[in-house]
PyMOL Python script that loads the backbone (N, CA, C, O; Angstrom):
from pymol import cmd

cmd.read_pdbstr("""\
ATOM      1  N   UNK A   1      69.236  26.015  -6.738  1.00  0.00           N
ATOM      2  CA  UNK A   1      68.410  25.840  -5.564  1.00  0.00           C
ATOM      3  C   UNK A   1      68.428  27.128  -4.754  1.00  0.00           C
ATOM      4  O   UNK A   1      69.440  27.826  -4.682  1.00  0.00           O
ATOM      5  N   UNK A   2      67.291  27.424  -4.149  1.00  0.00           N
ATOM      6  CA  UNK A   2      67.155  28.596  -3.297  1.00  0.00           C
ATOM      7  C   UNK A   2      66.565  28.168  -1.961  1.00  0.00           C
ATOM      8  O   UNK A   2      65.882  27.149  -1.860  1.00  0.00           O
ATOM      9  N   UNK A   3      66.843  28.964  -0.948  1.00  0.00           N
ATOM     10  CA  UNK A   3      66.267  28.732   0.375  1.00  0.00           C
ATOM     11  C   UNK A   3      65.547  29.982   0.840  1.00  0.00           C
ATOM     12  O   UNK A   3      65.878  31.097   0.436  1.00  0.00           O
ATOM     13  N   UNK A   4      64.558  29.779   1.696  1.00  0.00           N
ATOM     14  CA  UNK A   4      63.905  30.883   2.386  1.00  0.00           C
ATOM     15  C   UNK A   4      63.869  30.535   3.866  1.00  0.00           C
ATOM     16  O   UNK A   4      63.952  29.367   4.245  1.00  0.00           O
ATOM     17  N   UNK A   5      63.745  31.559   4.693  1.00  0.00           N
ATOM     18  CA  UNK A   5      63.628  31.370   6.138  1.00  0.00           C
ATOM     19  C   UNK A   5      62.215  31.803   6.518  1.00  0.00           C
ATOM     20  O   UNK A   5      61.810  32.934   6.247  1.00  0.00           O
ATOM     21  N   UNK A   6      61.474  30.902   7.145  1.00  0.00           N
ATOM     22  CA  UNK A   6      60.083  31.220   7.485  1.00  0.00           C
ATOM     23  C   UNK A   6      59.980  31.917   8.852  1.00  0.00           C
ATOM     24  O   UNK A   6      60.989  32.177   9.506  1.00  0.00           O
ATOM     25  N   UNK A   7      58.762  32.208   9.258  1.00  0.00           N
ATOM     26  CA  UNK A   7      58.509  32.967  10.485  1.00  0.00           C
ATOM     27  C   UNK A   7      58.831  32.213  11.767  1.00  0.00           C
ATOM     28  O   UNK A   7      58.741  32.784  12.854  1.00  0.00           O
ATOM     29  N   UNK A   8      59.205  30.944  11.663  1.00  0.00           N
ATOM     30  CA  UNK A   8      59.554  30.174  12.860  1.00  0.00           C
ATOM     31  C   UNK A   8      60.941  30.503  13.391  1.00  0.00           C
ATOM     32  O   UNK A   8      61.301  30.086  14.492  1.00  0.00           O
ATOM     33  N   UNK A   9      61.719  31.246  12.618  1.00  0.00           N
ATOM     34  CA  UNK A   9      63.108  31.536  12.979  1.00  0.00           C
ATOM     35  C   UNK A   9      63.202  32.188  14.354  1.00  0.00           C
ATOM     36  O   UNK A   9      62.454  33.112  14.675  1.00  0.00           O
ATOM     37  N   UNK A  10      64.139  31.685  15.159  1.00  0.00           N
ATOM     38  CA  UNK A  10      64.383  32.242  16.493  1.00  0.00           C
ATOM     39  C   UNK A  10      65.689  33.034  16.539  1.00  0.00           C
ATOM     40  O   UNK A  10      66.069  33.538  17.596  1.00  0.00           O
ATOM     41  N   UNK A  11      66.373  33.146  15.409  1.00  0.00           N
ATOM     42  CA  UNK A  11      67.589  33.943  15.340  1.00  0.00           C
ATOM     43  C   UNK A  11      68.766  33.371  16.095  1.00  0.00           C
ATOM     44  O   UNK A  11      69.598  34.123  16.602  1.00  0.00           O
ATOM     45  N   UNK A  12      68.852  32.057  16.181  1.00  0.00           N
ATOM     46  CA  UNK A  12      69.932  31.428  16.952  1.00  0.00           C
ATOM     47  C   UNK A  12      71.301  31.564  16.283  1.00  0.00           C
ATOM     48  O   UNK A  12      72.328  31.485  16.957  1.00  0.00           O
ATOM     49  N   UNK A  13      71.325  31.767  14.959  1.00  0.00           N
ATOM     50  CA  UNK A  13      72.588  31.964  14.253  1.00  0.00           C
ATOM     51  C   UNK A  13      73.263  30.697  13.768  1.00  0.00           C
ATOM     52  O   UNK A  13      74.336  30.767  13.168  1.00  0.00           O
ATOM     53  N   UNK A  14      72.666  29.541  14.011  1.00  0.00           N
ATOM     54  CA  UNK A  14      73.284  28.289  13.578  1.00  0.00           C
ATOM     55  C   UNK A  14      73.471  28.252  12.063  1.00  0.00           C
ATOM     56  O   UNK A  14      74.520  27.831  11.576  1.00  0.00           O
ATOM     57  N   UNK A  15      72.464  28.689  11.326  1.00  0.00           N
ATOM     58  CA  UNK A  15      72.574  28.657   9.866  1.00  0.00           C
ATOM     59  C   UNK A  15      73.681  29.581   9.376  1.00  0.00           C
ATOM     60  O   UNK A  15      74.427  29.227   8.463  1.00  0.00           O
ATOM     61  N   UNK A  16      73.789  30.744   9.967  1.00  0.00           N
ATOM     62  CA  UNK A  16      74.821  31.690   9.567  1.00  0.00           C
ATOM     63  C   UNK A  16      76.215  31.142   9.860  1.00  0.00           C
ATOM     64  O   UNK A  16      77.134  31.323   9.062  1.00  0.00           O
ATOM     65  N   UNK A  17      76.373  30.481  10.988  1.00  0.00           N
ATOM     66  CA  UNK A  17      77.692  29.922  11.309  1.00  0.00           C
ATOM     67  C   UNK A  17      78.005  28.704  10.456  1.00  0.00           C
ATOM     68  O   UNK A  17      79.174  28.411  10.206  1.00  0.00           O
ATOM     69  N   UNK A  18      76.981  27.992  10.005  1.00  0.00           N
ATOM     70  CA  UNK A  18      77.177  26.819   9.157  1.00  0.00           C
ATOM     71  C   UNK A  18      77.406  27.199   7.706  1.00  0.00           C
ATOM     72  O   UNK A  18      78.226  26.584   7.024  1.00  0.00           O
ATOM     73  N   UNK A  19      76.689  28.207   7.229  1.00  0.00           N
ATOM     74  CA  UNK A  19      76.770  28.588   5.811  1.00  0.00           C
ATOM     75  C   UNK A  19      76.609  30.104   5.643  1.00  0.00           C
ATOM     76  O   UNK A  19      75.553  30.574   5.222  1.00  0.00           O
ATOM     77  N   UNK A  20      77.656  30.862   5.971  1.00  0.00           N
ATOM     78  CA  UNK A  20      77.552  32.324   5.870  1.00  0.00           C
ATOM     79  C   UNK A  20      77.434  32.836   4.438  1.00  0.00           C
ATOM     80  O   UNK A  20      77.080  33.996   4.227  1.00  0.00           O
ATOM     81  N   UNK A  21      77.724  31.996   3.461  1.00  0.00           N
ATOM     82  CA  UNK A  21      77.561  32.393   2.062  1.00  0.00           C
ATOM     83  C   UNK A  21      76.088  32.571   1.691  1.00  0.00           C
ATOM     84  O   UNK A  21      75.759  33.284   0.744  1.00  0.00           O
ATOM     85  N   UNK A  22      75.209  31.916   2.446  1.00  0.00           N
ATOM     86  CA  UNK A  22      73.777  31.919   2.125  1.00  0.00           C
ATOM     87  C   UNK A  22      72.938  32.605   3.202  1.00  0.00           C
ATOM     88  O   UNK A  22      71.973  33.296   2.876  1.00  0.00           O
ATOM     89  N   UNK A  23      73.282  32.429   4.468  1.00  0.00           N
ATOM     90  CA  UNK A  23      72.447  32.924   5.563  1.00  0.00           C
ATOM     91  C   UNK A  23      73.146  34.005   6.373  1.00  0.00           C
ATOM     92  O   UNK A  23      74.342  33.920   6.650  1.00  0.00           O
ATOM     93  N   UNK A  24      72.375  35.028   6.749  1.00  0.00           N
ATOM     94  CA  UNK A  24      72.852  36.072   7.648  1.00  0.00           C
ATOM     95  C   UNK A  24      71.745  36.371   8.659  1.00  0.00           C
ATOM     96  O   UNK A  24      70.574  36.065   8.436  1.00  0.00           O
ATOM     97  N   UNK A  25      72.144  36.970   9.762  1.00  0.00           N
ATOM     98  CA  UNK A  25      71.173  37.401  10.765  1.00  0.00           C
ATOM     99  C   UNK A  25      70.931  38.894  10.551  1.00  0.00           C
ATOM    100  O   UNK A  25      71.867  39.693  10.525  1.00  0.00           O
ATOM    101  N   UNK A  26      69.670  39.250  10.400  1.00  0.00           N
ATOM    102  CA  UNK A  26      69.285  40.649  10.201  1.00  0.00           C
ATOM    103  C   UNK A  26      68.080  40.941  11.070  1.00  0.00           C
ATOM    104  O   UNK A  26      67.081  40.223  11.016  1.00  0.00           O
ATOM    105  N   UNK A  27      68.167  41.972  11.857  1.00  0.00           N
ATOM    106  CA  UNK A  27      67.071  42.360  12.752  1.00  0.00           C
ATOM    107  C   UNK A  27      66.631  41.204  13.646  1.00  0.00           C
ATOM    108  O   UNK A  27      65.443  41.052  13.933  1.00  0.00           O
ATOM    109  N   UNK A  28      67.586  40.396  14.082  1.00  0.00           N
ATOM    110  CA  UNK A  28      67.299  39.327  15.037  1.00  0.00           C
ATOM    111  C   UNK A  28      66.814  38.017  14.469  1.00  0.00           C
ATOM    112  O   UNK A  28      66.557  37.077  15.221  1.00  0.00           O
ATOM    113  N   UNK A  29      66.680  37.931  13.147  1.00  0.00           N
ATOM    114  CA  UNK A  29      66.272  36.669  12.516  1.00  0.00           C
ATOM    115  C   UNK A  29      67.142  36.399  11.294  1.00  0.00           C
ATOM    116  O   UNK A  29      67.784  37.306  10.764  1.00  0.00           O
ATOM    117  N   UNK A  30      67.157  35.165  10.861  1.00  0.00           N
ATOM    118  CA  UNK A  30      67.957  34.785   9.707  1.00  0.00           C
ATOM    119  C   UNK A  30      67.271  35.167   8.406  1.00  0.00           C
ATOM    120  O   UNK A  30      66.044  35.181   8.313  1.00  0.00           O
ATOM    121  N   UNK A  31      68.075  35.474   7.416  1.00  0.00           N
ATOM    122  CA  UNK A  31      67.590  35.691   6.055  1.00  0.00           C
ATOM    123  C   UNK A  31      68.528  34.954   5.116  1.00  0.00           C
ATOM    124  O   UNK A  31      69.723  34.822   5.380  1.00  0.00           O
ATOM    125  N   UNK A  32      67.969  34.480   4.024  1.00  0.00           N
ATOM    126  CA  UNK A  32      68.759  33.778   3.010  1.00  0.00           C
ATOM    127  C   UNK A  32      68.986  34.714   1.831  1.00  0.00           C
ATOM    128  O   UNK A  32      68.201  35.634   1.598  1.00  0.00           O
ATOM    129  N   UNK A  33      70.057  34.475   1.095  1.00  0.00           N
ATOM    130  CA  UNK A  33      70.296  35.266  -0.103  1.00  0.00           C
ATOM    131  C   UNK A  33      69.127  35.073  -1.063  1.00  0.00           C
ATOM    132  O   UNK A  33      68.462  34.037  -1.034  1.00  0.00           O
ATOM    133  N   UNK A  34      68.878  36.057  -1.902  1.00  0.00           N
ATOM    134  CA  UNK A  34      67.740  35.981  -2.814  1.00  0.00           C
ATOM    135  C   UNK A  34      68.014  35.091  -4.021  1.00  0.00           C
ATOM    136  O   UNK A  34      67.085  34.500  -4.571  1.00  0.00           O
ATOM    137  N   UNK A  35      69.253  34.989  -4.435  1.00  0.00           N
ATOM    138  CA  UNK A  35      69.581  34.205  -5.619  1.00  0.00           C
ATOM    139  C   UNK A  35      69.813  32.748  -5.306  1.00  0.00           C
ATOM    140  O   UNK A  35      69.604  32.290  -4.183  1.00  0.00           O
ATOM    141  N   UNK A  36      70.246  32.035  -6.313  1.00  0.00           N
ATOM    142  CA  UNK A  36      70.560  30.625  -6.140  1.00  0.00           C
ATOM    143  C   UNK A  36      71.761  30.448  -5.224  1.00  0.00           C
ATOM    144  O   UNK A  36      72.648  31.299  -5.164  1.00  0.00           O
ATOM    145  N   UNK A  37      71.773  29.333  -4.516  1.00  0.00           N
ATOM    146  CA  UNK A  37      72.903  28.989  -3.655  1.00  0.00           C
ATOM    147  C   UNK A  37      74.111  28.708  -4.547  1.00  0.00           C
ATOM    148  O   UNK A  37      74.011  27.928  -5.495  1.00  0.00           O
ATOM    149  N   UNK A  38      75.245  29.331  -4.255  1.00  0.00           N
ATOM    150  CA  UNK A  38      76.449  29.030  -5.040  1.00  0.00           C
ATOM    151  C   UNK A  38      76.795  27.541  -4.950  1.00  0.00           C
ATOM    152  O   UNK A  38      76.603  26.912  -3.909  1.00  0.00           O
ATOM    153  N   UNK A  39      77.298  26.996  -6.033  1.00  0.00           N
ATOM    154  CA  UNK A  39      77.603  25.555  -6.081  1.00  0.00           C
ATOM    155  C   UNK A  39      78.520  25.123  -4.950  1.00  0.00           C
ATOM    156  O   UNK A  39      78.362  24.031  -4.406  1.00  0.00           O
ATOM    157  N   UNK A  40      79.475  25.968  -4.594  1.00  0.00           N
ATOM    158  CA  UNK A  40      80.425  25.586  -3.541  1.00  0.00           C
ATOM    159  C   UNK A  40      79.828  25.665  -2.139  1.00  0.00           C
ATOM    160  O   UNK A  40      80.489  25.289  -1.171  1.00  0.00           O
ATOM    161  N   UNK A  41      78.588  26.150  -2.011  1.00  0.00           N
ATOM    162  CA  UNK A  41      77.944  26.269  -0.703  1.00  0.00           C
ATOM    163  C   UNK A  41      76.727  25.361  -0.561  1.00  0.00           C
ATOM    164  O   UNK A  41      76.062  25.388   0.474  1.00  0.00           O
ATOM    165  N   UNK A  42      76.424  24.562  -1.573  1.00  0.00           N
ATOM    166  CA  UNK A  42      75.214  23.736  -1.525  1.00  0.00           C
ATOM    167  C   UNK A  42      75.201  22.762  -0.354  1.00  0.00           C
ATOM    168  O   UNK A  42      74.177  22.605   0.310  1.00  0.00           O
ATOM    169  N   UNK A  43      76.327  22.110  -0.098  1.00  0.00           N
ATOM    170  CA  UNK A  43      76.391  21.138   0.990  1.00  0.00           C
ATOM    171  C   UNK A  43      76.220  21.820   2.342  1.00  0.00           C
ATOM    172  O   UNK A  43      75.486  21.325   3.197  1.00  0.00           O
ATOM    173  N   UNK A  44      76.890  22.950   2.542  1.00  0.00           N
ATOM    174  CA  UNK A  44      76.783  23.675   3.811  1.00  0.00           C
ATOM    175  C   UNK A  44      75.375  24.223   4.003  1.00  0.00           C
ATOM    176  O   UNK A  44      74.864  24.221   5.123  1.00  0.00           O
ATOM    177  N   UNK A  45      74.741  24.690   2.937  1.00  0.00           N
ATOM    178  CA  UNK A  45      73.375  25.200   3.038  1.00  0.00           C
ATOM    179  C   UNK A  45      72.412  24.084   3.432  1.00  0.00           C
ATOM    180  O   UNK A  45      71.516  24.291   4.251  1.00  0.00           O
ATOM    181  N   UNK A  46      72.596  22.911   2.852  1.00  0.00           N
ATOM    182  CA  UNK A  46      71.757  21.766   3.213  1.00  0.00           C
ATOM    183  C   UNK A  46      71.986  21.375   4.672  1.00  0.00           C
ATOM    184  O   UNK A  46      71.039  21.020   5.373  1.00  0.00           O
ATOM    185  N   UNK A  47      73.238  21.439   5.133  1.00  0.00           N
ATOM    186  CA  UNK A  47      73.534  21.155   6.541  1.00  0.00           C
ATOM    187  C   UNK A  47      72.847  22.163   7.454  1.00  0.00           C
ATOM    188  O   UNK A  47      72.330  21.796   8.509  1.00  0.00           O
ATOM    189  N   UNK A  48      72.841  23.433   7.051  1.00  0.00           N
ATOM    190  CA  UNK A  48      72.179  24.463   7.849  1.00  0.00           C
ATOM    191  C   UNK A  48      70.684  24.194   7.939  1.00  0.00           C
ATOM    192  O   UNK A  48      70.089  24.335   9.007  1.00  0.00           O
ATOM    193  N   UNK A  49      70.079  23.809   6.829  1.00  0.00           N
ATOM    194  CA  UNK A  49      68.652  23.498   6.820  1.00  0.00           C
ATOM    195  C   UNK A  49      68.350  22.341   7.768  1.00  0.00           C
ATOM    196  O   UNK A  49      67.425  22.414   8.576  1.00  0.00           O
ATOM    197  N   UNK A  50      69.128  21.289   7.661  1.00  0.00           N
ATOM    198  CA  UNK A  50      68.908  20.109   8.509  1.00  0.00           C
ATOM    199  C   UNK A  50      69.183  20.398   9.983  1.00  0.00           C
ATOM    200  O   UNK A  50      68.566  19.797  10.862  1.00  0.00           O
ATOM    201  N   UNK A  51      70.105  21.313  10.250  1.00  0.00           N
ATOM    202  CA  UNK A  51      70.479  21.611  11.630  1.00  0.00           C
ATOM    203  C   UNK A  51      69.601  22.636  12.315  1.00  0.00           C
ATOM    204  O   UNK A  51      69.712  22.831  13.525  1.00  0.00           O
ATOM    205  N   UNK A  52      68.738  23.290  11.573  1.00  0.00           N
ATOM    206  CA  UNK A  52      67.897  24.331  12.163  1.00  0.00           C
ATOM    207  C   UNK A  52      67.013  23.734  13.264  1.00  0.00           C
ATOM    208  O   UNK A  52      66.234  22.816  13.005  1.00  0.00           O
ATOM    209  N   UNK A  53      67.132  24.251  14.487  1.00  0.00           N
ATOM    210  CA  UNK A  53      66.381  23.639  15.601  1.00  0.00           C
ATOM    211  C   UNK A  53      64.861  23.846  15.530  1.00  0.00           C
ATOM    212  O   UNK A  53      64.118  23.161  16.233  1.00  0.00           O
ATOM    213  N   UNK A  54      64.397  24.763  14.706  1.00  0.00           N
ATOM    214  CA  UNK A  54      62.953  25.016  14.611  1.00  0.00           C
ATOM    215  C   UNK A  54      62.433  24.808  13.186  1.00  0.00           C
ATOM    216  O   UNK A  54      61.319  25.220  12.861  1.00  0.00           O
ATOM    217  N   UNK A  55      63.236  24.173  12.348  1.00  0.00           N
ATOM    218  CA  UNK A  55      62.852  23.880  10.955  1.00  0.00           C
ATOM    219  C   UNK A  55      62.343  25.122  10.214  1.00  0.00           C
ATOM    220  O   UNK A  55      61.327  25.075   9.519  1.00  0.00           O
ATOM    221  N   UNK A  56      63.068  26.229  10.378  1.00  0.00           N
ATOM    222  CA  UNK A  56      62.660  27.486   9.758  1.00  0.00           C
ATOM    223  C   UNK A  56      63.182  27.666   8.347  1.00  0.00           C
ATOM    224  O   UNK A  56      62.784  28.609   7.663  1.00  0.00           O
ATOM    225  N   UNK A  57      64.059  26.790   7.894  1.00  0.00           N
ATOM    226  CA  UNK A  57      64.642  26.921   6.563  1.00  0.00           C
ATOM    227  C   UNK A  57      63.924  25.977   5.607  1.00  0.00           C
ATOM    228  O   UNK A  57      63.788  24.781   5.863  1.00  0.00           O
ATOM    229  N   UNK A  58      63.473  26.550   4.503  1.00  0.00           N
ATOM    230  CA  UNK A  58      62.746  25.764   3.496  1.00  0.00           C
ATOM    231  C   UNK A  58      63.391  25.934   2.144  1.00  0.00           C
ATOM    232  O   UNK A  58      63.969  26.979   1.844  1.00  0.00           O
ATOM    233  N   UNK A  59      63.291  24.895   1.322  1.00  0.00           N
ATOM    234  CA  UNK A  59      63.739  25.004  -0.069  1.00  0.00           C
ATOM    235  C   UNK A  59      62.662  25.733  -0.853  1.00  0.00           C
ATOM    236  O   UNK A  59      61.467  25.524  -0.646  1.00  0.00           O
ATOM    237  N   UNK A  60      63.104  26.579  -1.742  1.00  0.00           N
ATOM    238  CA  UNK A  60      62.156  27.337  -2.545  1.00  0.00           C
ATOM    239  C   UNK A  60      62.177  26.831  -3.966  1.00  0.00           C
ATOM    240  O   UNK A  60      61.443  27.341  -4.813  1.00  0.00           O
TER     241      UNK A  60
END
""", "prot")
cmd.dss("prot")
cmd.show_as("cartoon", "prot")
cmd.util.cbc("prot")
cmd.orient("prot")
């Protein structure tokens, strides 16, 4: 599974604090790793997606 961060991102950092293995803040907005989510981070990545206050995280 892969995630992308769309243009709705406000750079709040919630995803990065929830799942730093997948999400980082760069230039004021979140970015997701380009590859598949590591198996040990799948649950945290899903939590980050669900917790995003502006629904900026999408499954790819």
